C-alpha positions as CSV (number, residue, x, y, z in Angstrom):
1,M,-0.1,0.0,0.1
2,S,1.4,3.5,-0.9
3,R,1.6,6.4,1.5
4,I,0.3,9.9,1.3
5,L,1.4,12.7,3.6
6,L,-1.0,15.6,4.7
7,L,0.5,18.3,6.5
8,D,-1.7,20.9,8.5
9,L,-0.3,24.5,7.9
10,D,-0.4,26.8,11.0
11,H,1.6,25.6,13.9
12,T,2.5,22.5,11.9
13,L,4.4,23.7,8.9
14,Y,5.9,26.5,11.0
15,P,6.4,26.5,14.8
16,S,4.0,27.8,17.3
17,T,6.5,30.0,18.5
18,A,6.0,32.5,15.7
19,P,3.9,35.2,16.5
20,T,1.5,34.6,13.5
21,L,-1.5,33.0,15.1
22,D,-1.4,35.0,18.2
23,A,-1.7,38.0,15.8
24,V,-4.7,36.4,14.0
25,D,-6.3,35.5,17.3
26,A,-6.1,39.0,18.2
27,R,-7.8,40.1,15.0
28,I,-10.6,37.5,15.4
29,T,-11.3,39.0,18.8
30,R,-11.4,42.5,17.3
31,F,-13.7,41.4,14.4
32,I,-16.1,39.9,17.2
33,E,-15.9,43.1,19.2
34,T,-16.7,45.4,16.2
35,T,-19.4,43.0,14.5
36,L,-21.2,41.9,17.8
37,G,-20.6,44.8,19.8
38,L,-18.9,42.8,22.7
39,P,-16.1,44.3,25.0
40,G,-12.7,42.9,24.5
41,G,-12.8,40.1,27.3
42,Q,-16.1,38.8,26.1
43,A,-15.2,38.8,22.6
44,D,-11.9,36.8,23.3
45,Q,-13.9,34.2,25.3
46,L,-16.6,33.8,22.6
47,R,-13.7,33.3,20.0
48,R,-12.4,30.5,22.5
49,D,-15.7,28.8,23.0
50,L,-16.8,29.0,19.4
51,C,-13.7,27.3,18.3
52,A,-14.1,24.5,20.9
53,A,-17.8,24.0,20.0
54,Y,-17.8,24.3,16.1
55,G,-14.0,23.5,15.3
56,T,-13.4,27.2,14.0
57,T,-14.6,30.4,15.2
58,L,-15.9,31.3,11.7
59,R,-18.1,28.1,11.7
60,G,-19.6,29.2,14.9
61,L,-20.0,32.8,13.9
62,E,-21.7,31.7,10.6
63,V,-24.3,29.4,12.3
64,L,-25.2,31.8,15.4
65,H,-24.7,35.3,13.8
66,G,-24.7,34.9,10.0
67,V,-21.4,36.4,9.6
68,S,-19.9,36.7,6.1
69,R,-16.9,34.2,5.5
70,D,-15.1,36.5,3.2
71,A,-15.4,39.5,5.3
72,Y,-14.2,37.7,8.4
73,T,-11.4,35.8,6.7
74,T,-10.1,38.8,4.9
75,F,-10.1,41.0,8.1
76,I,-8.3,38.5,10.3
77,Q,-5.8,37.6,7.5
78,D,-4.6,41.4,7.3
79,L,-1.2,40.9,9.2
80,E,1.8,43.1,8.8
81,D,4.7,41.1,7.1
82,H,6.8,41.0,10.4
83,L,4.1,39.0,12.1
84,M,4.2,36.3,9.4
85,P,6.2,32.9,9.8
86,P,9.8,33.1,9.3
87,A,11.9,31.6,6.5
88,D,13.0,28.3,7.4
89,P,15.6,26.6,5.0
90,R,15.7,23.3,6.9
91,L,12.0,22.8,6.5
92,R,12.3,23.4,2.8
93,D,15.0,20.6,2.7
94,W,12.7,18.2,4.9
95,L,9.8,18.9,2.4
96,L,11.8,18.2,-0.7
97,R,13.1,14.9,0.6
98,A,9.7,14.0,2.0
99,A,7.9,14.9,-1.3
100,R,10.4,12.8,-3.3
101,N,9.4,9.6,-1.6
102,L,5.6,10.1,-1.2
103,P,2.7,12.4,-2.4
104,T,2.6,15.4,-0.1
105,Y,-0.3,17.8,0.5
106,L,-1.4,20.7,2.7
107,F,-4.6,20.3,4.6
108,T,-5.7,23.6,6.1
109,N,-8.8,25.2,7.7
110,A,-7.3,28.5,6.0
111,R,-8.3,30.2,2.9
112,R,-5.9,29.4,0.0
113,D,-4.7,32.9,0.0
114,W,-3.4,32.8,3.3
115,A,-1.8,29.3,2.6
116,D,0.1,30.8,-0.3
117,R,1.2,33.9,1.6
118,C,2.6,31.7,4.5
119,L,4.6,29.5,2.0
120,A,5.9,32.6,0.5
121,H,7.2,33.7,3.9
122,I,8.4,30.5,4.7
123,G,10.4,30.2,1.4
124,I,8.6,27.3,0.0
125,S,6.0,28.7,-2.3
126,D,8.1,27.5,-5.4
127,L,7.3,23.9,-4.1
128,L,3.6,24.4,-5.4
129,L,4.2,24.2,-9.0
130,A,1.7,24.2,-12.0
131,D,2.7,20.6,-12.6
132,P,2.0,18.9,-9.1
133,D,3.3,15.4,-10.2
134,V,6.9,16.6,-10.5
135,Q,9.0,14.6,-7.8
136,G,9.9,16.7,-4.6
137,R,7.0,19.1,-4.9
138,I,3.8,19.9,-2.9
139,Q,0.9,18.1,-5.2
140,G,-1.8,20.5,-3.8
141,V,-3.6,22.3,-1.1
142,F,-6.9,21.3,0.6
143,D,-8.3,24.6,1.8
144,I,-11.4,25.6,3.6
145,D,-13.1,26.3,0.4
146,F,-12.3,23.0,-1.0
147,M,-14.1,21.6,2.3
148,D,-17.1,23.8,1.4
149,W,-16.3,26.0,4.5
150,V,-16.7,23.3,7.0
151,G,-13.3,22.4,8.2
152,K,-11.5,20.1,10.3
153,P,-12.2,18.6,12.9
154,E,-15.7,18.0,11.2
155,A,-15.9,14.5,9.6
156,S,-17.1,15.9,6.2
157,A,-13.9,17.7,5.8
158,F,-11.7,14.4,6.2
159,A,-14.4,12.6,3.9
160,K,-13.8,15.1,1.0
161,V,-10.0,15.0,1.2
162,E,-10.0,11.3,1.5
163,A,-12.3,10.8,-1.5
164,F,-10.1,13.2,-3.8
165,L,-7.1,11.1,-2.7
166,L,-8.4,7.8,-3.1
167,D,-9.7,8.8,-6.4
168,K,-6.2,10.1,-7.7
169,H,-4.1,7.5,-6.1
170,V,-4.0,3.8,-5.7
171,P,-5.5,2.6,-2.2
172,S,-3.3,4.5,0.2
173,D,-2.0,4.7,3.9
174,L,-3.1,8.5,4.8
175,I,-0.7,10.1,7.2
176,F,-1.7,13.3,8.7
177,A,0.4,15.9,11.0
178,D,-1.5,18.6,12.9
179,D,-1.0,20.7,16.1
180,R,-4.6,20.1,17.0
181,L,-5.5,16.7,18.8
182,D,-9.2,17.3,17.9
183,N,-8.2,17.2,14.4
184,L,-6.1,14.2,14.7
185,E,-8.9,12.5,16.5
186,G,-11.2,13.1,13.4
187,A,-8.4,11.5,11.3
188,R,-7.9,8.4,13.5
189,A,-11.6,7.8,13.2
190,R,-11.1,7.4,9.5
191,G,-8.2,5.0,10.1
192,W,-5.4,7.5,9.2
193,R,-2.2,7.4,10.7
194,T,-1.6,10.6,12.8
195,I,1.4,12.8,14.0
196,W,0.8,15.4,16.8
197,V,3.2,18.2,16.3
198,R,3.0,19.4,19.8
199,P,2.7,23.1,20.3
200,H,5.5,24.6,22.6
201,T,2.9,25.4,25.2
202,A,1.7,22.0,25.6
203,A,5.3,20.7,26.5
204,R,5.6,22.6,29.9
205,G,5.0,21.0,33.2
206,A,3.2,18.1,34.4
207,E,-0.2,19.0,32.7
208,G,1.6,19.2,29.2
209,A,3.3,15.7,30.2
210,A,-0.2,14.3,30.9
211,V,-1.6,15.7,27.5
212,T,1.3,14.2,25.8
213,A,0.8,10.7,27.4
214,I,-2.9,10.7,26.6
215,A,-1.7,11.6,23.0
216,S,0.7,8.8,22.8
217,A,-1.9,6.3,24.4
218,A,-4.5,7.3,21.6
219,G,-2.1,6.3,18.9
220,H,-0.5,9.5,17.8
221,R,3.1,9.8,17.2
222,V,4.3,12.9,19.1
223,V,7.0,15.4,17.9
224,D,7.8,18.9,18.5
225,S,8.5,19.6,14.9
226,L,8.5,18.0,11.6
227,L,12.0,18.2,11.6
228,D,12.1,15.5,14.2
229,L,10.8,13.0,11.7
230,D,13.0,11.3,9.1
231,P,11.4,12.8,5.9
232,E,11.8,9.5,4.2
233,T,10.4,7.0,6.6
234,L,8.4,9.6,8.6
235,E,9.8,7.6,11.9
């Protein structure tokens, strides 16, 4: 059976120590403040609650408040360049080696333009070529639009991606790396192999050790970075 590698983008392809997602979260909170007229503390708590309940804050805002997808996404993605993820030559080399050995895709809850901007800042946008079948290249991006705006960890998101891959490739062993355990649980429910790229905040103290133990017991391979994995064997 062949293998296919699926990589999340934010806090998986680039480290959670980058300021990027904290800045995005701040803009989500500001969007909620201005759209729903809530004070900052309540808006930030609602951001967290909706993400926990609906998988993404956007999905919760859509369902409960009819928020425009494009207005929301355009607002929260409007970051200054210095807040974007840094260039990473080591990750570039890792991806080139991984993609030479197995088909490699990105699987993100973000919009495609966000993914493209992140890849440009990391220094790997050229790995997405017009001819995705060239060895050593990322073969595609499954973004929130591909998933009909219902993203991970919803079962429909995994089903759409899986159906596309199994139609294009021979029956395959799907290997998925993500920084969120709820997303990995959705993947394992479909029989995918899973890798938890542990955020730096999860690695601290007894509580972090307990979460790591739970993740390992659930069958997830636990790493602090994709670079901890051999790009050819993923071991």
